[in-house]
C-alpha positions in Angstrom: 0.0 0.0 0.0 1.4 3.3 -1.1 0.2 6.4 0.9 2.2 9.4 0.0 3.1 10.5 -3.6 4.2 14.1 -3.3 7.8 15.2 -3.3 9.3 18.0 -1.3 9.5 21.2 -3.2 13.1 21.8 -2.1 15.7 19.2 -3.0 18.6 18.7 -0.5 21.5 16.4 -0.5 21.1 13.0 1.1 24.7 11.8 0.7 25.4 11.9 4.4 22.0 10.5 5.4 22.1 7.2 7.3 19.3 4.5 6.9 18.6 1.7 9.4 16.8 -1.3 8.0 14.9 -3.3 10.6 13.4 -6.8 9.9 13.5 -10.2 11.5 14.1 -11.9 8.2 17.7 -12.0 7.1 16.9 -12.3 3.4 14.7 -9.2 3.5 17.5 -7.2 5.3 20.0 -8.3 2.7 17.6 -7.5 -0.2 16.8 -4.0 1.0 20.4 -3.2 1.9 21.7 -4.3 -1.5 19.0 -2.2 -3.3 19.7 1.0 -1.2 23.5 0.5 -1.3 23.4 0.3 -5.1 21.8 3.8 -5.1 24.6 5.2 -3.0 22.8 5.3 0.4 24.6 4.6 3.7 22.8 1.7 5.3 22.9 -0.3 8.5 20.8 -3.3 9.5 19.1 -4.6 12.7 17.8 -8.1 12.9 14.7 -7.7 15.0 13.1 -4.9 17.1 15.4 -5.2 20.1 18.6 -4.8 18.0 16.9 -1.8 16.3 16.4 0.0 19.6 20.0 -0.6 20.6 21.2 0.9 17.2 18.9 3.9 17.5 20.2 4.6 21.0 23.9 4.4 20.0 23.9 5.6 16.4 22.8 8.8 14.5 20.1 7.5 12.2 18.0 9.7 9.8 15.6 7.1 8.4 14.3 3.8 9.7 12.7 1.2 7.3 10.6 -0.8 9.7 8.8 -4.1 9.5 5.7 -4.5 11.8 5.5 -8.2 12.4 8.7 -9.3 14.3 9.1 -12.0 16.7 11.0 -10.3 19.5 9.5 -6.8 19.4 6.9 -5.5 17.0 7.3 -2.5 14.8 4.6 -0.7 16.8 6.7 -1.2 19.9 9.8 0.1 18.2 7.9 3.3 17.2 6.8 3.7 20.8 10.4 3.4 21.9 11.4 6.1 19.4 8.6 8.4 20.7 9.3 7.8 24.4 13.0 8.5 23.9 12.4 11.5 21.6 14.7 10.1 18.9 14.7 12.4 15.9 14.2 9.9 13.1 11.7 9.4 10.3 10.0 6.1 9.9 8.8 4.3 6.7 6.9 1.0 7.4 7.7 -1.8 5.0 5.4 -4.6 6.0 3.1 -7.4 4.7 0.4 -6.4 7.2 -2.1 -4.2 5.4 -5.2 -4.2 7.6 -6.9 -1.0 8.3 -6.1 -1.1 12.0 -2.4 -1.6 11.5 -2.0 1.0 8.8 -4.0 3.6 10.8 -2.0 2.8 14.0 1.3 3.2 12.2 0.2 6.6 10.7 -1.0 7.8 14.1 2.4 6.9 15.6 4.0 9.2 13.1 5.1 6.9 10.2 6.0 9.0 7.2 4.7 6.3 4.8 3.5 2.7 4.6 4.7 0.3 1.8 3.2 -3.2 1.5 5.4 -6.3 1.0 6.3 -7.5 -1.6 7.6 -4.0 -2.4 8.1 -2.4 -5.8 11.8 -1.3 -5.9 11.1 1.9 -7.8 8.3 2.8 -5.4 10.5 2.1 -2.4 13.4 4.1 -3.7 11.1 7.0 -4.5 9.6 6.9 -1.0 13.0 6.7 0.7 14.2 9.7 -1.3 11.1 11.7 -0.4 11.4 10.8 3.3 15.1 11.6 3.4 14.4 14.9 1.6 11.9 15.7 4.3 14.3 14.6 7.1 17.3 16.5 5.7 15.2 19.5 4.9 13.9 19.6 8.5 17.4 19.2 9.8 18.6 22.0 7.6 15.7 24.1 8.7 16.6 23.4 12.4 20.2 24.3 11.8 19.2 27.5 10.2 16.9 28.4 13.1 19.9 28.3 15.5 21.5 31.1 13.4 18.3 33.2 13.3 19.6 35.7 15.9 22.7 36.3 13.8 21.0 37.2 10.5 17.5 38.7 9.7 18.2 37.8 6.1 18.8 34.2 7.0 15.6 34.2 9.0 13.6 35.3 6.0 15.3 32.8 3.8 14.3 29.9 6.1 10.7 31.1 6.5 10.2 31.5 2.7 11.9 28.1 2.0 9.8 26.2 4.5 7.6 23.5 3.0 4.8 24.9 5.2 2.8 28.1 5.2 4.3 30.4 7.9 2.0 33.2 9.1 1.5 35.8 11.9 -1.9 37.1 13.1 -2.6 40.2 15.2 -4.9 40.1 18.3 -8.0 40.6 16.0 -7.1 37.5 13.9 -5.9 39.5 10.8 -2.8 38.4 8.9 0.3 40.5 9.5 2.8 38.2 7.8 2.8 35.3 5.3 5.6 33.5 3.5 5.7 32.7 -0.2 4.4 29.1 0.4 0.8 30.4 0.7 0.8 31.1 -3.0 2.2 27.6 -3.9 -0.2 25.7 -1.7 -3.4 27.9 -1.8 -2.9 30.2 -4.7 -3.1 33.5 -2.8 -0.5 36.3 -3.2 0.7 37.5 0.1 -0.6 41.0 -0.6 -4.1 39.5 -1.1 -4.3 38.4 2.5 -2.2 40.9 4.6 -4.7 42.8 6.8 -7.5 40.3 6.0 -9.2 38.1 8.7 -8.4 34.4 8.8 -12.0 33.7 7.9 -11.0 34.6 4.4 -9.2 31.3 3.9 -10.9 29.0 6.4 -13.5 26.6 5.1 -17.0 27.8 6.3 -17.6 24.4 7.9 -14.5 24.8 10.1 -14.9 28.5 11.1 -16.5 27.7 14.4 -13.6 25.5 15.4 -11.2 28.1 14.0 -12.8 30.8 16.3 -12.2 28.5 19.3 -8.6 28.0 18.3 -7.7 31.7 17.6 -9.7 33.3 20.4 -10.5 31.1 23.4 -7.3 29.0 23.3 -4.9 31.9 22.9 -3.6 32.8 26.3 -4.7 29.4 27.8 -1.9 27.5 26.1 1.7 27.5 27.2 4.1 26.8 24.3 2.9 25.5 21.0 -0.3 23.6 20.2 -1.7 22.0 17.0 -5.0 21.4 15.3 -6.4 20.5 11.9 -8.4 22.8 9.7 -9.6 22.9 6.1 -8.4 26.0 4.2 -9.9 27.2 0.9 -7.9 27.6 -2.2 -8.1 30.7 -4.4 -10.3 29.2 -7.1 -13.8 29.7 -8.3 -14.8 26.3 -6.9 -13.2 27.2 -3.5 -11.8 23.7 -3.2 -10.5 23.0 0.3 -7.4 21.2 1.5 -6.5 19.8 4.9 -3.8 21.5 6.9 -2.2 20.7 10.3 -1.7 24.1 11.9 0.8 24.7 14.7 0.3 27.8 16.8 2.7 29.8 19.0 1.5 32.7 21.1 3.5 35.9 20.6 3.9 37.3 24.2 5.1 40.5 25.6 7.6 39.3 28.2 7.6 42.7 30.0 3.9 42.4 30.8 2.5 40.4 33.7 1.2 36.9 32.7 -2.3 37.7 34.0 -2.5 40.9 31.9 -4.8 40.8 28.8 -2.2 42.8 27.0 0.5 40.1 27.4 -0.6 38.3 24.1 0.4 40.4 21.1 -0.7 37.9 18.4 -0.1 34.5 17.1 2.7 32.9 15.0 2.1 29.6 13.3 2.8 27.2 10.5 0.3 25.3 8.3 1.4 22.0 6.8 -0.6 20.5 3.9 -1.8 17.0 5.0 -4.4 16.6 2.3 -3.0 13.4 0.8 -2.6 11.8 4.2 -6.2 12.6 5.0 -7.4 11.3 1.7 -5.4 8.1 2.3 -7.0 7.7 5.7 -10.5 8.4 4.2 -9.8 5.8 1.4 -8.8 3.2 4.0 -12.0 4.0 5.9 -14.0 3.8 2.7 -12.5 0.4 1.9 -13.5 -0.9 5.3 -17.2 0.0 4.8 -17.9 0.0 1.1 -17.8 -2.4 -1.9 -15.2 -1.0 -4.2 -16.9 -2.5 -7.4 -20.3 -0.8 -7.0 -19.3 1.9 -4.4 -22.3 0.8 -2.4 -22.1 0.2 1.4 -20.9 -3.3 2.3 -22.3 -5.8 4.7 -20.6 -4.2 7.7 -21.9 -0.7 7.1 -25.4 -2.1 6.3 -25.5 -3.9 9.6 -24.4 -0.7 11.4 -27.2 1.3 9.8 -29.7 -1.4 10.4 -28.8 -1.5 14.1 -29.3 2.2 14.3 -32.6 2.1 12.5 -33.9 -0.6 14.9 -32.9 1.6 17.9 -34.7 4.6 16.4 -37.8 2.5 15.5 -38.3 1.6 19.2 -38.4 5.3 20.0 -40.7 6.5 17.1 -42.9 3.4 17.1 -42.4 2.7 13.4 -41.2 -0.4 11.5 -38.0 -1.3 9.8 -38.0 -3.4 6.6 -35.0 -5.4 5.2 -35.2 -6.6 1.6 -32.8 -9.3 0.4 -32.3 -9.2 -3.4 -30.7 -12.0 -5.4 -30.2 -11.7 -9.1 -31.6 -14.4 -11.3 -29.5 -15.8 -14.2 -26.5 -13.8 -13.2 -24.3 -16.9 -13.1 -25.1 -17.7 -16.7 -24.0 -14.2 -17.8 -20.9 -14.4 -15.7 -19.9 -17.8 -17.0 -20.7 -16.9 -20.6 -19.3 -13.4 -21.0 -16.6 -13.6 -18.4 -16.1 -11.9 -15.0 -15.3 -8.5 -16.5 -18.8 -8.3 -18.1 -20.2 -9.8 -14.9 -18.7 -6.9 -12.9 -20.1 -4.4 -15.4 -23.5 -5.9 -15.0 -23.3 -5.6 -11.2 -22.3 -1.9 -11.6 -25.3 -1.3 -13.9 -27.6 -3.1 -11.6 -26.4 -1.0 -8.6 -27.1 2.2 -10.6 -30.7 1.1 -11.4 -31.3 0.0 -7.9 -30.2 3.4 -6.5 -32.8 5.1 -8.7 -35.5 3.1 -6.8 -34.6 4.1 -3.2 -35.1 7.1 -1.0 -32.3 9.2 0.5 -33.0 7.7 3.9 -32.8 4.1 2.6 -29.5 2.1 2.5 -28.7 -0.1 -0.5 -25.8 -2.4 0.0 -24.0 -5.1 -1.9 -24.1 -8.0 0.5 -21.8 -10.3 -1.6 -21.6 -11.8 -5.0 -24.9 -11.0 -6.9 -26.8 -10.4 -3.6 -28.0 -6.9 -2.5 -29.7 -5.8 0.6 -32.0 -2.8 1.1 -32.9 -1.1 4.4 -36.1 0.8 4.6 -36.2 2.6 8.0 -39.2 4.2 9.6 -42.0 2.6 7.4 -45.6 2.6 8.6 -47.0 -0.3 6.6 -45.9 -3.3 4.5 -47.4 -1.5 1.5 -44.3 0.8 1.5 -42.0 -2.1 1.1 -44.3 -3.7 -1.5 -44.1 -0.5 -3.6 -40.3 -0.5 -3.6 -40.2 -4.2 -4.4 -42.4 -3.7 -7.5 -40.2 -0.8 -8.6 -37.1 -2.9 -8.3 -38.5 -5.8 -10.3 -39.7 -3.4 -13.0 -36.5 -1.5 -13.3 -34.4 -4.7 -13.7 -36.7 -6.1 -16.3 -35.3 -3.9 -19.0 -32.3 -5.4 -20.9 -28.7 -4.5 -19.9 -26.3 -3.5 -22.7 -22.9 -5.0 -22.2 -20.7 -4.2 -25.2 -22.2 -6.0 -28.1 -24.4 -8.1 -25.9 -27.9 -7.5 -24.6 -28.6 -9.5 -21.4 -31.7 -10.0 -19.2 -31.6 -10.6 -15.5 -34.5 -10.9 -13.0 -34.5 -10.5 -9.2 -35.9 -12.6 -6.4 -36.7 -10.4 -3.3 -37.4 -11.5 0.3 -38.8 -9.0 2.7 -38.7 -9.0 6.5 -40.4 -6.3 8.5 -39.9 -5.8 12.2 -41.0 -7.0 14.7 -42.8 -9.9 12.9 -39.8 -10.5 10.6 -37.3 -10.2 13.4 -36.2 -7.9 16.2 -32.5 -8.0 15.8 -30.1 -7.3 12.9 -29.3 -11.0 12.3 -32.9 -12.1 12.5 -34.1 -9.6 10.0 -31.4 -10.3 7.5 -31.7 -14.1 7.9 -35.5 -14.0 7.6 -35.4 -11.8 4.5 -33.0 -14.4 3.0 -35.4 -17.2 3.9 -38.3 -15.3 2.2 -36.1 -14.8 -0.9 -35.5 -18.5 -1.2 -39.2 -19.1 -1.1 -39.4 -16.8 -4.2 -36.6 -18.9 -5.8 -38.5 -22.1 -5.1 -41.7 -21.0 -6.8 -40.1 -19.8 -10.0 -37.9 -16.7 -9.3 -38.4 -13.1 -10.4 -40.8 -11.9 -7.7 -41.1 -10.9 -4.0 -42.4 -12.4 -0.8 -42.8 -11.3 2.8 -41.4 -13.4 5.6 -44.0 -15.1 7.8 -43.5 -17.2 11.0 -44.6 -20.3 9.1 -41.4 -20.3 7.2 -39.1 -20.4 10.3 -38.9 -24.1 11.1 -38.8 -25.3 7.5 -36.2 -22.8 6.5 -34.0 -23.2 9.6 -33.7 -26.8 8.5 -33.2 -25.7 4.9 -30.2 -23.5 6.0 -28.7 -26.4 8.0 -29.2 -28.8 5.1 -27.6 -26.3 2.6 -24.6 -26.1 4.8 -24.4 -29.9 5.0 -24.6 -30.2 1.2 -21.7 -27.8 0.7 -19.6 -29.7 3.2 -20.6 -33.0 1.7 -19.3 -31.9 -1.7 -16.0 -30.9 -0.1 -15.7 -34.1 1.9 -16.7 -36.5 -1.0 -19.7 -37.9 0.8 -21.8 -38.2 -2.4 -21.8 -41.6 -4.2 -23.0 -42.7 -7.6 -25.4 -45.6 -7.6 -26.6 -47.3 -10.8 -30.1 -48.7 -11.6 -29.9 -51.4 -14.2 -31.7 -51.2 -17.5 -32.5 -54.6 -18.9 -33.5 -56.0 -22.3 -37.2 -57.0 -22.1 -36.5 -60.2 -24.0 -33.4 -61.5 -22.4 -33.7 -59.7 -19.1 -30.0 -59.0 -19.2 -28.4 -55.7 -18.2 -27.8 -53.5 -21.3 -27.4 -50.2 -19.5 -27.5 -48.3 -16.3 -28.9 -45.0 -15.1 -26.5 -43.0 -12.9 -28.2 -41.8 -9.7 -26.6 -39.8 -6.9 -26.8 -40.8 -3.2 -25.5 -39.1 -0.1 -23.6 -41.1 2.5 -24.3 -38.8 5.4 -21.9 -39.4 8.4 -24.9 -39.2 10.9 -28.1 -39.8 8.9 -26.8 -42.7 6.8 -27.8 -43.1 3.2 -29.8 -40.0 2.1 -32.0 -40.3 -1.1 -32.2 -37.6 -3.8 -35.7 -36.5 -2.9 -34.3 -35.1 0.4 -31.6 -33.0 -1.0 -31.9 -32.5 -4.8 -34.6 -29.8 -4.6 -32.5 -27.7 -2.3 -29.3 -28.3 -4.3 -31.1 -27.0 -7.4 -32.4 -24.0 -5.5 -29.0 -23.0 -4.1 -27.1 -23.5 -7.4 -25.2 -26.5 -6.0 -26.8 -28.9 -8.5 -24.5 -27.9 -11.3 -21.4 -28.8 -9.4 -23.0 -32.0 -8.2 -24.1 -33.0 -11.7 -20.6 -32.4 -13.1 -19.2 -34.6 -10.4 -21.8 -37.4 -11.1 -21.0 -37.3 -14.8 -17.3 -37.4 -14.3 -17.5 -40.3 -11.8 -20.0 -42.3 -13.8 -17.9 -42.0 -17.0 -14.8 -43.2 -15.1 -16.5 -46.2 -13.5 -18.7 -47.3 -16.4 -15.7 -46.7 -18.8 -13.8 -49.3 -16.9 -16.7 -51.8 -17.5 -16.6 -51.0 -21.3 -12.9 -51.9 -21.4 -13.3 -55.1 -19.4 -15.7 -57.2 -21.5 -18.9 -55.2 -21.5 -18.7 -52.7 -24.5 -22.5 -52.8 -25.0 -23.3 -51.1 -21.7 -25.0 -47.7 -22.1 -24.7 -45.0 -19.4 -27.8 -42.7 -18.9 -27.3 -39.5 -17.0 -29.9 -36.8 -15.9 -29.0 -33.1 -16.2 -30.5 -30.2 -14.3 -32.3 -27.4 -16.1 -29.6 -25.0 -14.9 -26.9 -27.0 -16.7 -28.8 -27.6 -19.9 -29.8 -23.9 -20.1 -26.1 -22.8 -19.9 -24.8 -21.5 -23.2 -21.7 -23.8 -23.0 -23.6 -26.9 -22.0 -22.6 -28.9 -25.1 -18.9 -27.8 -25.0 -18.7 -28.8 -21.3 -20.3 -32.2 -21.8 -18.1 -33.1 -24.8 -15.0 -31.9 -22.9 -15.9 -34.1 -19.9 -16.3 -37.1 -22.3 -12.9 -36.3 -23.8 -11.2 -35.9 -20.4 -12.6 -39.3 -19.1 -12.1 -41.0 -22.6 -15.7 -42.2 -22.5 -17.1 -43.1 -25.9 -20.0 -40.7 -26.8 -22.0 -43.5 -28.4 -22.3 -45.2 -25.0 -23.8 -42.1 -23.4 -27.5 -41.2 -23.2 -28.6 -38.0 -21.7 -32.1 -37.8 -20.1 -34.1 -34.5 -20.4 -37.6 -33.7 -19.3 -40.1 -32.2 -21.8 -40.4 -28.9 -19.9 -36.6 -28.3 -20.2 -36.7 -28.9 -23.9 -39.8 -26.7 -24.5 -38.4 -23.6 -22.6 -36.4 -22.7 -25.7 -37.1 -25.2 -28.4 -35.1 -23.4 -31.1 -31.9 -23.2 -29.0 -32.4 -26.7 -27.6 -32.7 -28.1 -31.1 -29.3 -26.7 -32.0 -27.7 -28.1 -28.8 -29.2 -31.6 -29.2 -28.3 -31.8 -32.9 -24.7 -31.0 -32.0 -24.6 -33.8 -29.4 -26.3 -36.2 -31.7 -23.6 -35.5 -34.4 -21.0 -36.7 -31.9 -22.9 -39.9 -31.2 -24.7 -39.0 -27.9 -28.2 -40.4 -27.5 -31.1 -38.3 -26.2 -33.9 -39.6 -24.1 -37.1 -37.9 -23.0 -37.6 -38.7 -19.3 -41.0 -39.0 -17.6 -42.7 -38.9 -21.1 -46.4 -38.3 -21.1 -46.4 -36.0 -18.0 -45.4 -32.8 -19.8 -46.5 -31.0 -22.9 -49.5 -32.2 -24.9 -48.1 -31.1 -28.2 -45.8 -33.7 -29.6 -44.7 -31.8 -32.6 -41.2 -31.4 -31.1 -40.6 -35.2 -31.4 -40.2 -34.9 -35.2 -37.9 -31.8 -34.9 -35.5 -33.1 -32.4 -32.9 -35.9 -32.6 -34.7 -38.0 -30.0 -33.7 -41.6 -29.7 -35.6 -42.9 -26.7 -38.9 -42.3 -24.8 -39.1 -43.3 -21.2 -42.6 -44.1 -20.1 -43.3 -42.5 -16.7 -43.7 -45.0 -13.9 -47.1 -43.5 -12.9 -48.5 -45.0 -16.2 -46.7 -48.4 -15.6 -48.3 -48.7 -12.2 -51.8 -48.7 -13.8 -51.0 -51.9 -15.7 -53.0 -54.8 -14.3 -54.7 -57.6 -16.2 -56.7 -55.8 -18.9 -55.5 -53.8 -21.8 -58.2 -51.2 -21.4 -56.8 -49.9 -18.1 -53.3 -49.5 -19.7 -54.4 -47.6 -22.8 -52.0 -44.7 -22.1 -49.0 -47.0 -22.1 -50.4 -48.6 -25.3 -50.6 -45.3 -27.0 -47.1 -44.2 -26.0 -45.5 -47.5 -27.1 -47.5 -47.4 -30.4 -46.4 -43.8 -31.1 -42.8 -44.7 -30.3 -42.9 -47.6 -32.8 -44.4 -45.3 -35.4 -41.6 -42.8 -34.9 -39.0 -45.6 -34.8 -37.9 -44.6 -31.3 -36.6 -46.9 -28.6 -39.0 -47.2 -25.6 -38.0 -47.7 -21.9 -40.6 -48.4 -19.2 -39.7 -47.0 -15.8 -40.9 -48.4 -12.4 -41.5 -52.0 -13.4 -42.2 -53.8 -10.2 -44.3 -57.0 -11.0 -44.2 -59.9 -13.4 -47.6 -58.8 -14.7 -46.2 -55.4 -15.8 -43.2 -57.1 -17.4 -45.2 -59.5 -19.5 -47.7 -56.9 -20.5 -44.9 -54.5 -21.7 -43.2 -57.3 -23.5 -46.4 -58.0 -25.4 -46.6 -54.4 -26.5 -43.0 -54.5 -27.8 -41.3 -52.4 -25.2 -37.6 -52.9 -25.8 -36.1 -51.9 -22.4 -37.2 -51.8 -18.8 -36.0 -50.7 -15.4 -37.5 -50.8 -11.9 -37.4 -52.7 -8.6 -38.4 -55.9 -10.3 -34.9 -56.0 -11.8 -33.1 -54.4 -8.9 -32.8 -51.1 -7.1 -30.0 -48.6 -7.7 -26.8 -50.1 -6.2 -23.1 -49.3 -6.1 -20.7 -49.8 -8.9 -19.2 -52.9 -7.2 -22.6 -54.6 -7.0 -23.4 -53.9 -10.6 -20.0 -55.5 -11.5 -21.0 -58.6 -9.6 -24.2 -58.9 -11.7 -22.2 -58.3 -14.9 -19.5 -60.8 -13.9 -21.2 -63.5 -11.7 -18.7 -65.8 -10.0 -18.2 -69.1 -11.8 -20.0 -72.1 -10.3 -17.9 -75.0 -9.2 -18.8 -78.4 -10.8 -18.6 -81.5 -8.7 -17.0 -84.5 -10.5 
């Protein structure tokens, strides 16, 4: 982190300056010493803080390059030692510690500058030169002051060469003297200000404090004292800069101390500290704002929410928290890249800001999540109005370069006290309500109610467990056999995911798949299932079972992704799994969401040999026109129809129709959920080629499938 960039106006020689390098790492000491020595600087080193204090006590040092994190004595303790012993030395911190508290603490202790490790050599040399210029200039200034009594001309030279504004005020606060630096720093000629009141250059917002300093404090202070003020520049905009002003009362020594006539005026210096103040403000901004969108971050949002709750208890009004999650942002981010994703977030932030009042707080909570605080509302209708405005303003397309993208937003709303009485309760309950919107189709809003609490508390715990399960490899791929209806031999398997929970045992998909899809974890889980299944089934193909076909289901989120085909083919290539042995299973609603785009994707997969099956056929769209347009190879009859098969053909007319249609379209037909011999024989009579269900076996591990494929040889007694 680089804080200071300005250079002293007056250049002085630094040939005799001595630099002490302090660090507890020998390699860092050697590196810095070599760099500075090559530039002609006189350097010495101290290995650790204790050694540094000994060197500072015994040696004449002008500049210390100081690390903060040292084992024996920290850099902050070394700076305290310097201050306590009044050692006249400048300090530049060179440290890997860049937290706000450490930077702020170092600056408060008088550090000239702060450079973050690993350092940039050019930047470090520039900082060292600037610091030494300051040190040597101050030493030269001090030496000249000793000779002030000998030469009035020398005195004026020192004053006018000072890097600070030097001034004198009379008892009324009017300027009686100014050095030339006032023109360089503020733009005023000395003649413009002589005889004028100090109010002329003090920022109006600081005049009350200036009055206190120049009137009430004069005469109460002994010796010098300092304060910070903003002074206005001589420009039409009246831009202000920050100055540290040091005051010295001008006293008439011949007058009694209690006499009001003892103080003749004030002498002082004004040092420009604008860049230091801006650096401190920037550090503070970083701590409480999101740098991408410039919106308040989570910490600042919570602070303001806490304040709003305290005020609501006094005024009897309500506080609303809205949790906003962008829909389809991940697709934009993955397709167009993170740079475009960042631009989209910035554009979203600008639109959202147009929807809120001045008293509201809009924050970026993280990722593509935003939170909105509505303080002092009287009814839920106020929050509803804002929610509708947000939804409408985000419906319009966003222009990102040559691309036009659409995003929606899911909004959860929690209003105190029903939606929570603390900061964490309101945020969590708004998040819970938002996930209810996601679950019912996204792009809408919903208010939190107490009926959500138990269910969604479990949901949050389950979401956490799913994330951990992915990291800990707790998920397993099980395989349900598909058999030939004539031979009843295994000709394929459907890959199904199971969760081997360390406490709950084997967890089935119905208990976690819906939440995985809702929380965007399904895509990662599906990718893992595909990769694992291709590896395991691929080994079967190489070991005597080349006819086995692998069927894999894909979530809508995966299929809708613009790079779905490329990712799938890449996975096959990585695992060396033959495309002709893979069958992907899609539901009708996924296909019909965007038939034109889906047709292109499936045609491309079919060209590479991948088979496409329609899962749960007969439960979706009534229009079957798409079957002739798409490269469909297989129809899977939903198990709800198979269950209806009993002893008469009339009661199974739906299955009859589906099988007959499949034959007419020359499609393969797979019956799901076959559980009885009656169902098997009936489906055989219809000409159903493949079947799966509990009659042939439940989904089992890869090892168990291998046992069925390669049964142990029977011993023959002789």
